[in-house]
C-alpha positions, 0 to 999 in steps of 0.5 A: 394344374390338372393331370398332364396330358399331352398328344401326338396328332399325326397326319397319315401322310408317309414316313414319319419325319424327325421332326414329328418323331421328336414332337412325339417324343417331347411330348411323351417325355413331358407327359411321363416326367409329370406321370401324366398321359400321352395321347395318340389322335389321327388327323386325316381330315386332309384327304388329298394328302392321305396315303394308304398304310401310313396309319400303320407307320405311325403305329410301328414307328411309336412301337419301335421306339418306345413311345407307347400311347395310353389313349388312341384309336386302339385304347379308348380312354373315355375321350373318344374317338381319336381319328378326325375323321370319325370325330368330323362324321359325328357332326362335332366340328360344324356345331363348334363352328356354328356356335362361333357363329352365333357368337359373331366370332364366325361367318359363312362365306360364299365367295367362289373362286373367281371372287378369291382370284380377283381379290388375289390381283388386288392384294398382288401377294401370297398367303402362308398357304394354310388352306386350299381355299385361301392359297392364292390370298393374302388376307380375305377382305371380309366381304360375307361378313356383311351379308344379312342374316337373310341372306345368309339363310337364302344362300344357305337354302339354295345349296350355294357352296360355302366355308366357315371363317373365323372373324378376327378383330382388325384393331388392337393386339392378341397375346400368347405366351410360349414356354420357350419363346415367351410372351409374343403379341401381334397387331390384329390387323395381321391375322387372316380370317382364317378357314375354320370349316372347308367346302367340303365339310371338313375341318381344316387343321387349324380349326379342328386342333383346338376344339380337339385339344380342349375336348380331350382335355390337353394341357400342353401342346408341342409342335414346330416354330413354324406354328408359331405365326398361327398361335394368334389365331388359336388363342382368339378361338380359345378366347371366343369359346371361353376355354383355357389355353393349354401350355404352348412349346414351340419346338426349334427348326431342325436343320442339316449340316449346311443349316438348311431345313432338314428335308425329306430328300437328305436321305435321313429325315425319317425314322424308317430311313434311319432303321434302314441305314443300320441305326438302332432304335434306341440310339434314334430316340436318344439322338432326337432327344438332344435336338434341341434339348441337353441334360443338365448333367451333360449326359450323351448317352441316355436311356428312354427311362433316363430321359423321363427322370431328366427332361424338363421342357423349359430347357429346350433351345431356342436356336436351331438343332443341327442334325448331325449324322456323324454324331448319330453314327458315333451314338449308334456305335456306342449302343451297339458295343453296349448291346447284349451279345445274343441280341446283336447276333440276331440283329446282325446276321441278315447283314452277315448272310448278305455279305456272305454267301456260304457257311462259316461261323457267323456268330464268331464273326458277329462278335469279332465286328461288334465294337468296330462298327457304328451301324449295322450297315457297315457290317457288309463291307468289313466282312465281305473278304470273307466270302471272296478274296477281293482283287487287292493291290499288292502295294497293301504289303508295304508298310513304313509302321510295321517295317515291311516291304514286297521282298520282307513279305514275300519271305514271311509268306513262303516261310510260313506256307510249309508250316501251316500246311503241316498244321493238324489243329487248324485253331486259332491258337495253333495258327498263333503259336506257329506265327509267334515261333516264327517271329521269335526265331527270325528275330523280327518285329510282331508286325513284320511277320502278322501284316503279310499274313493277314493282308494275304488272307484278307486283301484288305487294309483294315478287318474285324480281327487279326490273321489268327481269327481270319485263318481260323474262320477261313479254314485250312484249305481256303487260308493257305490258297489265299496265302499262295496267290499272294506269294505269286502276286508278290514273286511276280512283283520282286522279279520284274 
């Protein structure tokens, strides 16, 4: 086979769905695994769904994920233009549609909406809804195929609106091969004469992608398995043109935890949603790679370079892939743990500053939370007590495992307070010395001494770091203020 060339051809309709990101990733991996080229092509011919700024989102997402394209609108590789509307302006799609008309493989259709509506009533069913013109009918009845050449020319000359339809046979079968699902054969009578050129002169996605893939020498076409039903029509176009078909790789559906299709309303269906939820780009890429594929070595954590080495599209599963947010959170936590301290600090800082409004040693706080979070968004809830002592429930002072009670906690805090007040050097080491020497002196367990202090200064059940770290970070004045509040709360509880 010639050099592997794959293409990612998104429509600029908004944020990049996880399914689209997986398609881009697999196309990238297929190309790079074989030392081939990964091409970006913008399919913007569906003007109704076009969203302003969506092309920028595509570029940002590819850059953020490291899926750098070799050719595209901004990198001409000799196959341009790489934007469908620009290709359309050159008349390329109409030119190829007319070639099919000359071969009898396509025809002009002048049917108006009323006729199509009457056909719908006659058929009494709805179609796949691929194109605006055929949304309401199941199968076109080839009415305009039977117009004479003179009738067609007359209507064209009169400026009657038209579409160009594919002329599919009604007998026999069409067979294509998919790398995941194997050989698939359909009866030709099931194939609709799909629209190739719409009445506004724009090509349909179904036609443009076949023409563009051929002209750009695309060797592998990766897409969701919802396109399996359309593929026989693409096969017929390749056959009618006499072109070689690419390798088809149809990917399994991505579902949510309830095995329903992952919808845009799920809250974590797009790359940008996930970034906003505190996930790291490299963790998202790693996770998405495993939605339908797994390494033969059963490795879970893999860099993009490792994925390039390991990826073989023949190992993609047919079964739907479940988007397991719990697994993504775990994986993201592993990436955070592995992250360089300086880079983590840089990424964590905005979240720390959002939770803590006063000046503190943010770098030290970052190092405390690094191994205790799964997403960057977890940081706020973990450290907000540094900013302000929460109005906590004093039942937290009672801990069976630590063998603490209201009375024992009150005693510990009351006896430790003057020792903390007497400290000149309020460092972590000094605070530790005071508490540990007190524990030793009283002959109590570590938890009996440490639990009340940490609870008093944080007002939280779980914290990043223990009593020493928290007190030294809060500073002498603030940590003593909090201990006095705890003594006051416990005194009231014990004396009532």
